[in-house]
C-alpha positions in Angstrom: 0.1 0.0 0.1 1.0 3.4 -0.8 2.6 5.3 2.4 -0.6 7.6 3.7 1.6 11.1 3.4 1.5 10.5 -0.4 -2.3 10.1 -0.2 -2.8 13.2 2.3 -4.9 16.4 0.7 -1.8 18.5 0.1 -0.4 15.8 -2.1 -3.5 15.0 -4.3 -3.9 19.0 -5.1 -0.6 19.4 -6.0 -0.7 16.0 -8.2 -3.7 17.5 -10.0 -2.1 21.1 -9.9 1.4 20.1 -11.4 1.6 16.7 -12.8 -2.1 16.4 -15.0 -2.5 18.1 -18.2 -6.3 17.3 -18.2 -9.1 16.5 -16.1 -8.7 12.9 -14.6 -10.8 10.2 -13.2 -10.7 8.3 -9.8 -9.0 5.5 -11.5 -6.2 7.2 -13.5 -5.3 9.5 -10.0 -5.2 6.1 -8.1 -3.1 4.3 -10.8 -0.8 7.4 -11.5 -0.1 7.7 -7.9 -0.2 3.7 -7.3 -2.7 3.6 -4.5 -3.8 0.2 -4.4 -7.3 -0.8 -3.4 -7.2 -0.4 0.1 -6.3 3.5 0.0 -9.2 4.3 -2.5 -11.5 5.0 0.2 -9.2 7.6 1.3 -8.5 8.7 -2.0 -12.6 9.2 -2.8 -12.8 11.3 0.5 -9.9 13.7 -0.3 -11.5 14.6 -3.4 -14.9 14.9 -2.1 -13.3 17.2 0.8 -11.2 19.1 -2.3 -14.4 19.4 -4.3 -16.5 20.6 -1.5 -13.6 23.2 -0.5 -14.0 24.6 -4.3 -10.1 23.9 -5.1 -10.6 21.1 -7.5 -14.1 20.5 -9.8 -15.8 17.4 -10.6 -16.8 17.1 -14.5 -20.1 15.7 -15.7 -18.2 12.8 -16.6 -16.6 12.1 -13.0 -13.3 13.5 -13.6 -11.1 15.9 -11.6 -9.0 19.1 -12.2 -7.9 22.4 -10.6 -10.6 24.8 -10.5 -7.9 27.7 -11.6 -7.1 25.3 -14.7 -10.7 24.7 -15.9 -11.1 28.8 -16.0 -13.2 28.6 -12.6 -13.0 30.8 -9.5 -14.4 30.0 -5.9 -15.3 33.1 -3.5 -18.4 34.4 -1.9 -21.5 35.3 -3.6 -23.1 39.3 -3.4 -26.5 39.7 -4.9 -28.0 42.7 -5.9 -31.9 43.1 -5.8 -32.3 43.4 -9.1 -31.2 39.5 -9.5 -27.5 40.4 -10.6 -24.2 39.7 -8.3 -20.5 39.5 -8.4 -18.5 36.7 -7.0 -15.6 37.9 -4.6 -13.0 35.8 -5.3 -11.1 34.0 -2.5 -7.5 34.8 -4.3 -6.5 38.2 -3.7 -5.6 40.6 -6.1 -7.9 39.2 -8.5 -11.0 41.3 -10.1 -14.3 40.3 -9.1 -16.9 38.1 -11.5 -19.9 40.0 -12.9 -23.0 37.2 -13.0 -25.9 38.3 -15.0 -29.5 37.6 -13.2 -30.1 34.5 -15.3 -26.7 32.9 -14.5 -26.9 33.0 -10.7 -28.3 29.2 -10.4 -30.0 30.2 -7.3 -27.3 31.8 -5.4 -28.1 34.0 -2.4 -25.7 36.7 -0.9 -23.4 35.1 1.3 -22.9 32.2 -0.5 -19.8 30.3 -1.4 -19.9 29.7 -5.1 -18.1 28.1 -7.8 -18.1 30.2 -11.2 -17.0 29.5 -14.5 -15.7 32.7 -16.4 -17.3 33.1 -19.7 -15.8 36.7 -20.9 -12.6 37.3 -19.3 -12.6 40.7 -20.9 -15.7 42.1 -19.3 -15.3 39.6 -16.5 -18.5 38.0 -16.7 -19.3 34.3 -15.7 -21.9 32.2 -14.5 -22.1 30.4 -11.1 -22.1 26.5 -11.7 -21.9 25.2 -8.1 -22.7 26.1 -4.7 -20.6 25.1 -2.1 -22.1 26.6 0.9 -24.9 28.7 2.1 -24.5 31.8 4.0 -28.0 32.2 4.8 -30.7 29.7 5.9 -33.1 31.6 7.8 -34.9 34.8 6.2 -36.8 37.2 7.9 -40.0 38.5 6.0 -43.7 39.1 5.3 -46.3 36.3 4.9 -48.2 36.6 1.8 -51.0 34.9 0.1 -52.4 34.5 -3.2 -55.2 32.8 -3.6 -54.1 29.4 -2.1 -50.5 29.9 -2.3 -48.5 31.0 0.8 -45.0 33.0 0.4 -42.7 35.1 2.3 -41.6 38.1 0.9 -38.1 38.9 2.3 -37.3 41.9 3.8 -33.7 42.3 2.8 -33.5 43.9 -0.6 -30.9 42.0 -1.8 -32.8 38.5 -1.4 -34.6 38.9 -5.3 -37.2 36.1 -5.2 -39.9 34.7 -2.6 -40.0 31.8 -0.6 -42.7 29.5 -0.6 -44.4 28.0 2.0 -46.6 24.6 2.1 -49.5 24.6 4.5 -48.0 21.7 6.6 -45.2 24.2 7.2 -46.8 27.2 8.2 -47.7 26.9 11.7 -50.1 29.3 12.9 -49.0 32.3 10.8 -51.5 34.3 8.6 -50.8 36.4 6.0 -49.2 39.6 7.0 -47.3 38.3 9.6 -43.5 39.0 9.8 -42.1 35.8 10.2 -38.8 34.1 10.6 -38.6 31.2 8.0 -36.1 28.6 7.5 -35.2 27.7 4.0 -35.8 23.6 3.4 -35.0 23.6 -0.4 -32.8 26.5 -2.0 -33.4 27.8 -5.1 -32.1 26.6 -8.4 -32.4 27.7 -12.0 -35.6 26.6 -12.4 -37.2 26.2 -9.2 -37.6 28.9 -6.2 -37.1 28.2 -2.9 -39.0 26.8 0.0 -39.2 26.8 3.4 -40.6 26.4 6.9 -41.9 28.9 9.5 -40.0 28.9 12.4 -41.9 31.8 14.2 -44.1 34.8 14.2 -42.1 37.8 15.2 -44.2 40.8 16.9 -45.2 43.7 14.8 -42.6 46.5 15.1 -44.9 49.2 17.1 -42.1 50.9 18.5 -38.4 51.7 17.8 -36.8 49.6 20.0 -38.3 46.2 18.2 -36.3 47.3 15.4 -33.3 46.0 17.0 -34.8 42.7 18.1 -35.9 42.1 14.6 -32.2 42.9 12.7 -30.8 40.9 15.5 -33.4 38.2 14.2 -32.8 38.9 10.5 -28.9 38.7 10.6 -29.1 35.8 13.0 -26.9 37.4 15.7 -26.2 35.5 18.6 -27.7 36.8 21.8 -27.0 34.3 24.7 -24.1 32.8 25.4 -24.0 29.3 25.7 -24.0 27.5 29.2 -20.2 25.9 28.8 -19.0 29.5 28.2 -20.7 30.9 30.9 -19.1 28.1 33.2 -15.8 29.3 32.2 -16.4 32.5 32.8 -17.6 31.9 36.6 -14.8 30.1 37.4 -12.4 33.3 36.1 -10.7 35.2 38.3 -9.2 38.7 38.7 -5.1 38.3 37.9 -2.7 40.6 40.1 0.9 40.9 39.3 2.6 38.5 37.8 6.9 38.1 37.8 6.8 37.5 34.4 5.1 40.9 33.7 6.7 44.1 33.3 5.5 46.5 35.9 4.2 49.9 34.2 1.7 51.1 36.9 4.2 54.4 37.8 3.6 55.7 34.0 0.8 58.3 33.7 -2.0 56.0 31.9 -5.3 57.0 30.1 -8.0 55.5 27.9 -9.9 58.1 25.8 -13.2 56.5 24.6 -16.8 57.9 23.5 -18.9 59.0 26.5 -20.7 55.3 26.5 -18.0 53.1 26.1 -17.7 50.5 28.6 -15.2 48.2 27.5 -11.8 49.5 27.7 -9.5 47.9 25.5 -6.4 50.5 24.9 -4.7 52.6 27.2 -1.7 55.1 26.7 1.6 56.5 27.8 3.4 59.4 26.6 6.8 61.2 27.3 9.1 63.3 25.7 12.6 62.8 25.2 15.8 64.4 24.1 15.5 62.6 20.9 11.8 62.5 20.5 9.0 60.3 22.3 8.2 57.4 24.0 4.9 56.0 23.4 3.4 52.9 25.3 0.1 51.6 23.7 -1.4 49.0 26.6 -3.6 46.7 25.3 -6.2 44.3 27.0 -4.6 40.6 27.5 -7.9 39.1 26.6 -5.4 35.9 25.7 -4.6 35.8 29.5 -7.9 34.4 30.4 -8.9 32.9 26.9 -6.9 30.0 25.8 -7.4 28.2 22.6 -10.1 25.9 22.1 -12.0 26.5 25.0 -15.5 27.0 24.9 -15.1 30.9 25.4 -12.4 31.0 22.2 -14.7 29.0 20.2 -17.7 31.1 21.0 -15.7 34.1 20.1 -14.6 33.1 17.0 -18.3 32.0 15.9 -19.2 35.6 16.8 -16.4 37.3 15.0 -16.8 40.7 16.2 -18.9 42.6 18.4 -22.0 44.3 16.9 -22.5 48.1 18.0 -26.4 49.2 18.0 -27.8 52.8 19.4 -28.0 52.3 23.3 -27.4 48.5 23.1 -24.3 45.8 22.2 -24.2 42.4 21.2 -20.8 41.3 22.8 -18.3 38.9 21.4 -17.5 38.7 25.2 -19.6 37.8 28.2 -19.6 40.9 30.4 -17.8 40.1 33.3 -14.7 39.8 30.5 -15.6 42.6 28.3 -16.3 45.3 31.1 -14.8 44.2 33.9 -11.9 41.6 34.0 -10.3 42.6 30.5 -11.7 46.5 30.7 -8.6 48.7 31.6 -11.0 50.2 34.2 -9.3 53.4 35.9 -7.7 53.1 39.4 -7.5 49.3 39.2 -4.7 47.0 38.1 -5.4 45.3 34.7 -3.2 42.8 32.7 -2.2 44.0 29.4 -0.1 43.3 26.0 2.0 46.5 25.9 3.9 47.8 22.8 6.8 50.4 24.0 7.7 52.4 20.7 11.0 54.7 20.5 10.3 57.8 17.9 12.8 60.1 16.8 12.0 63.6 16.0 10.6 62.8 12.7 8.4 60.2 13.6 10.6 57.2 12.5 10.4 54.6 14.9 14.2 53.8 16.1 13.5 51.2 18.7 9.9 48.6 19.4 9.4 46.3 22.0 6.6 44.0 23.0 5.8 42.4 26.3 2.9 41.0 29.0 2.9 44.1 31.5 0.4 45.1 34.0 -1.0 48.9 34.4 -3.0 51.2 36.5 -5.1 53.8 34.4 -5.0 57.3 35.9 -8.2 58.4 34.2 -11.1 57.3 32.1 -10.9 60.1 29.4 -13.3 61.2 26.7 -13.2 62.3 23.1 -14.9 65.0 24.3 -13.2 66.1 27.5 -9.7 65.7 25.8 -10.9 68.1 23.0 -11.9 70.8 25.3 -8.3 70.5 26.9 -6.5 70.7 23.7 -8.8 72.7 21.7 -11.1 74.4 23.2 -8.7 75.5 26.5 -11.7 74.8 28.8 -10.6 75.9 32.0 -12.4 74.1 34.2 -11.4 70.9 32.0 -7.5 71.9 32.1 -7.9 72.6 35.9 -9.4 68.9 36.3 -6.8 67.3 34.8 -3.6 69.4 35.4 -1.4 66.8 36.1 -2.1 65.3 32.6 -1.9 68.3 30.5 1.8 67.8 29.3 1.2 64.3 28.6 -2.1 65.5 26.1 0.1 68.3 24.6 2.8 65.5 24.0 0.1 63.4 22.2 -1.0 65.9 19.9 2.6 66.9 18.8 3.4 63.3 18.0 -0.2 62.8 16.4 0.4 65.4 13.9 3.6 64.4 13.2 2.7 60.4 12.4 -0.6 61.6 10.6 1.4 64.0 8.3 4.0 61.0 7.6 1.1 58.8 6.8 -0.8 61.3 4.5 2.6 61.9 2.6 3.5 58.2 1.9 -0.1 57.8 0.0 -2.8 56.9 3.0 -6.2 58.0 1.8 -8.0 60.2 4.2 -11.7 60.1 3.8 -13.6 62.6 5.3 -17.0 60.9 5.3 -19.3 62.2 8.1 -21.3 59.3 10.1 -24.7 59.4 11.8 -25.3 59.1 15.5 -28.4 58.2 17.0 -29.2 59.8 20.3 -32.2 57.8 22.2 -34.5 59.1 24.7 -35.2 57.7 28.1 -37.8 55.0 26.0 -35.1 54.1 23.4 -36.7 56.3 20.8 -34.7 58.5 18.7 -34.7 62.2 19.6 -32.3 63.3 17.5 -29.8 61.9 14.2 -26.8 64.0 14.4 -23.3 64.3 12.6 -21.0 62.5 15.0 -18.0 64.3 15.8 -14.0 63.5 14.8 -12.0 65.5 17.0 -8.1 65.8 17.4 -8.9 63.1 20.5 -10.2 60.7 17.7 -7.0 61.6 15.6 -4.7 60.7 18.6 -6.1 57.4 18.9 -6.6 56.3 15.3 -2.8 57.6 14.3 -1.3 55.8 17.8 -3.5 52.6 17.1 -2.4 52.4 13.4 1.4 52.7 14.2 0.9 50.2 16.8 -0.8 47.5 14.4 1.5 48.4 11.9 4.6 47.3 14.4 2.7 44.2 15.2 2.4 43.3 12.0 5.9 44.0 10.2 7.7 42.2 13.6 5.9 38.7 12.9 6.2 39.1 9.5 10.2 39.1 9.9 9.6 36.5 12.3 8.4 34.7 9.7 5.4 33.3 11.6 2.1 32.7 10.3 -0.2 35.0 11.1 -3.4 37.2 10.6 -2.8 40.5 8.6 -5.4 43.2 7.6 -5.1 43.7 3.8 -6.8 46.1 1.7 -6.1 45.3 -2.2 -5.4 47.9 -4.7 -8.4 49.2 -6.6 -9.6 47.6 -10.0 -8.5 50.2 -13.0 -11.7 49.2 -14.8 -14.1 50.5 -12.2 -11.7 54.1 -12.1 -12.5 54.1 -15.7 -16.4 53.7 -15.4 -16.3 56.7 -13.1 -14.1 58.8 -15.1 -17.4 60.6 -17.0 -18.6 61.4 -13.3 -15.4 62.7 -12.0 -14.9 65.2 -15.2 -18.5 66.4 -15.4 -17.3 67.8 -11.9 -14.7 69.8 -13.6 -11.9 67.5 -12.0 -8.9 66.9 -14.1 -8.8 63.1 -13.9 -6.4 61.7 -16.8 -5.2 58.6 -15.2 -6.7 55.4 -13.7 -3.7 53.8 -11.3 -3.9 54.1 -7.9 -2.8 57.8 -7.6 -5.8 59.1 -8.9 -7.5 58.9 -5.7 -5.0 61.1 -3.9 -5.8 63.6 -7.0 -9.4 63.7 -6.7 -9.7 63.9 -2.8 -7.3 66.7 -3.0 -9.2 68.4 -5.9 -12.7 67.6 -4.1 -11.7 69.1 -0.7 -13.9 71.8 0.2 -16.7 71.5 -2.5 -20.5 70.8 -2.1 -19.3 67.3 -4.2 -16.9 66.2 -1.8 -19.1 63.8 0.3 -20.8 62.4 -3.0 -17.2 61.7 -4.5 -15.7 60.5 -1.6 -18.6 57.6 -1.5 -18.2 57.1 -5.2 -14.3 56.4 -4.6 -15.0 54.1 -1.3 -17.1 52.0 -3.6 -14.7 51.7 -6.1 -12.0 50.3 -3.8 -12.0 46.5 -2.6 -13.4 45.6 0.9 -10.6 45.2 3.7 -10.3 41.6 5.2 -8.5 39.4 7.0 -5.7 37.2 5.0 -2.8 35.0 5.9 -0.5 36.5 3.6 0.8 40.0 3.9 0.0 41.9 0.5 -0.4 45.4 2.3 -2.9 47.7 2.9 -4.2 50.3 -0.1 -5.8 52.8 2.0 -3.4 53.1 4.7 -0.7 53.1 2.1 0.6 50.4 4.5 3.3 47.7 3.7 2.8 45.6 6.4 -0.7 46.2 8.6 -2.8 43.6 11.0 -5.5 44.2 13.8 -4.0 43.9 17.4 -5.5 46.8 19.5 -9.0 45.7 20.1 -9.0 42.1 21.2 -12.4 42.4 23.4 -14.5 43.2 20.1 -12.6 41.6 17.5 -11.1 38.0 17.5 -8.5 38.4 15.0 -6.8 40.8 17.2 -7.1 38.1 20.1 -5.6 35.7 17.7 -2.4 38.1 16.8 -2.1 38.5 20.5 -1.9 34.7 20.9 1.1 34.2 18.2 3.1 37.3 19.4 3.2 35.9 22.7 4.5 32.5 21.3 7.1 34.4 19.0 8.5 36.3 21.9 12.3 35.3 22.7 12.2 32.9 20.3 13.9 32.2 16.9 11.1 30.4 15.5 7.8 28.8 16.7 7.9 24.8 17.4 6.5 22.5 14.3 3.6 21.5 16.3 2.8 25.0 16.6 3.3 26.2 12.9 1.1 23.2 11.7 -1.5 24.1 13.9 -1.7 27.4 12.8 -1.2 26.9 9.2 -4.1 24.6 9.4 -6.7 27.0 11.2 -5.7 31.0 10.4 -6.8 30.3 6.8 -10.4 29.5 8.0 -10.4 32.2 10.5 -9.6 34.8 8.3 -12.8 34.0 5.9 -14.9 33.4 8.8 -14.0 36.8 10.7 -14.4 38.8 7.3 -17.6 37.6 6.9 -18.9 38.3 10.3 -17.4 41.8 10.0 -19.7 42.2 6.9 -22.5 40.9 8.6 -22.2 43.3 11.4 -21.4 46.2 9.7 -24.7 45.5 7.2 -26.5 44.9 10.6 -25.7 48.3 12.2 -26.1 50.2 8.6 -29.7 48.8 8.9 -30.4 49.9 12.5 -29.2 53.3 11.9 -31.8 53.5 8.5 -34.4 51.9 10.6 -34.1 54.7 13.5 -34.0 57.6 10.8 -37.3 56.1 9.7 -38.8 56.5 13.2 -37.5 59.9 13.7 -39.1 61.1 10.9 -42.4 59.2 11.3 -44.2 61.8 12.8 -42.9 65.1 10.3 -45.2 64.1 7.2 -46.2 66.8 5.6 -43.1 69.2 6.9 -41.1 71.0 4.5 -37.1 71.5 4.6 -34.3 72.6 2.9 -31.9 69.8 1.7 -29.1 69.4 -0.5 -28.8 67.4 -3.3 -26.3 64.8 -2.6 -26.5 61.8 -5.2 -28.3 61.6 -8.9 -29.7 58.3 -10.2 -32.1 57.8 -13.3 -34.5 57.2 -10.6 -34.4 60.2 -8.6 -32.3 62.6 -6.3 -31.0 61.5 -2.9 -31.0 64.7 -0.7 -29.8 65.7 2.4 -31.6 67.9 5.0 -30.2 70.7 6.9 -32.0 70.6 9.8 -31.2 66.6 10.8 -28.4 64.4 9.6 -31.2 62.6 7.5 -31.7 61.6 3.9 -34.3 61.3 2.1 -35.1 59.9 -1.7 -37.2 62.3 -4.3 -38.3 60.2 -7.0 -38.5 61.4 -10.6 -42.5 60.2 -10.4 -43.0 62.9 -7.7 -41.5 65.7 -9.7 -44.5 66.4 -11.6 -43.7 69.7 -13.0 -41.8 67.9 -15.9 -40.3 64.8 -17.3 -36.7 64.8 -16.0 -33.9 62.9 -17.6 -30.7 62.0 -16.2 -27.7 63.5 -18.1 -25.1 60.6 -17.5 -22.5 62.9 -18.9 -23.0 65.8 -16.8 -24.3 64.1 -13.9 -27.2 65.7 -13.6 -31.4 65.5 -13.7 -32.8 68.0 -16.6 -36.6 68.8 -17.5 -37.3 67.9 -20.9 -39.1 71.3 -21.4 -38.7 73.5 -19.0 -34.7 72.6 -18.6 -34.5 73.0 -15.1 -31.8 70.8 -14.0 -31.0 69.4 -10.3 -27.0 68.9 -9.8 -25.0 68.0 -6.7 -25.1 70.1 -4.3 -28.0 72.0 -5.4 -30.3 73.4 -2.7 -33.8 72.1 -3.0 -37.2 73.0 -0.8 -38.9 69.4 0.0 -41.9 68.1 1.9 -41.6 64.6 3.8 -44.1 62.7 1.7 -44.1 59.2 3.5 -42.4 57.4 5.7 -42.0 53.7 5.1 -41.3 51.9 8.6 -41.3 48.5 6.5 -39.1 49.6 4.3 -37.2 52.0 6.5 -36.9 54.5 3.8 -38.0 58.3 3.5 -39.5 59.6 0.8 -40.0 63.4 -0.5 -41.8 65.8 -2.7 -40.9 68.9 -4.5 -42.3 72.0 -2.5 
């Protein structure tokens, strides 16, 4: 019999990629590798595993070949409400594949698929197999048409209904909002079928929106009993002999007013040659070992999800808000990064070590702004013993920020909405989230710390996770050129440098926000990856996530890898083997949970905006046109940080046509035109709580 090592997964894949010139049958593969009868069963399992993962493809005739040799790609499918979608490739650096509506083979958003490239020039293809389903539960409204019941999905990127047989309907009736489990997934010729899991309460108050979105995105609410059992057994750890004692350093945390989990703290001082900055990060890994119940649950969740007034944490509260949180006035365990800078912001020395700290103050962004920007006498008096530290922070931050922008880092200035709730949980205001000098200080110091850790691990040559951001696709920039030129911007080249040119030219103009959004949409999504391919947005050669282990699982993983590599030339072979096996899976899953969290957080903001405007139907406001499509105008209201949509069907004074070349909406008869930045008087015509949208009419 052939030795077991010659018929393992890696060996079979390597053989098919390098030794075969065409797809081979099971018999041909076993014959070429001289696998005896007793080993054929193992070979079948390996081929099935490689087929399930998308590394190889089984043809209709039963032959096997590498996916990339057969013009096939694997990746995640992102669907659009109009039926088409894109396959985001697993392999970095490759263009997304456009999938027309009739070639999706019933794939849904979040599915992992195999696609065949039909047109390499247009990067257009067809899905030929769904490897893994991303959604098994859908939220929607149960509808009835004659004797047929179906669920109309609430999420706009699901372009079909789910049929429900009478036996699977339970007590649900037409009009109910329900959670439906898909029992039969869609195909090219048949719709999906499902079973009603439960009837959800009507959303009669804003607080129910959060519950609905948690259900809609299948976010985990409760921690399993085994996890809670492990948490109860945890106790505070005092100073350890193996830790550096940093309790004498003046140390602060700087967070938002409502923050409860403090996972980073800062100490700083000026030296004759420059600065010494300590970035202290909560030592979550001290409390959570690999593959414990806590670890597995944190890995499954991937990230904390933040809603207005609440959070679905990655870790139980005892850890996130207590043991791991860098609470002021208490000794806390950290993994600290000590960085020495010269006067120009270059790191001259860096060190990483487990430490114990004693935070002096829990500062807020607002308080630090009052001290540094407003020169508020009361605030400066209250924190007089820390004034010098804050001023040094601002000084170093400015040096690091200028250095980062100079190297090519993109500086998008997009305003973010913040929902303010009243005591009953109803939105009482939607405001522009402030981004002041204190935000910039934390941002710069965390970026620098993450880069220091990433470059250290890469130099060590140990397996790790990196936060990567690929260069943009030139084809997407080419598509946007007419829009940029319509605004009078001088856009000639299509390389990465065009981003800096546009950002610089648009700065301070009325079109700045729209152009920033268009540029962001043309960029690929940042993700976690096991290879360092750099971070385009930050213009960073080497970047990772290390600074938020309380709320992001990849950070916790990087903590463990860094700890294991301290004081060693190389990691043990057993550790390397374990990491090489588990890290790719963690990278893919963490990227997926991050996208889910972002979508859920975006949905709740849209819902809260709709509820805030619900009682303002009929009111008139002044707004600014922020985007234009053939369907109508997106308008930002001046009085609130809320957008509404003015559909062309509501513009009854003329027939309007979208002038794509000049990027404006123009009336055919009166020649009245609407461009980005134009001031418009509008009326709130309708607020659709179900659709989470605000519809406008012209005054």
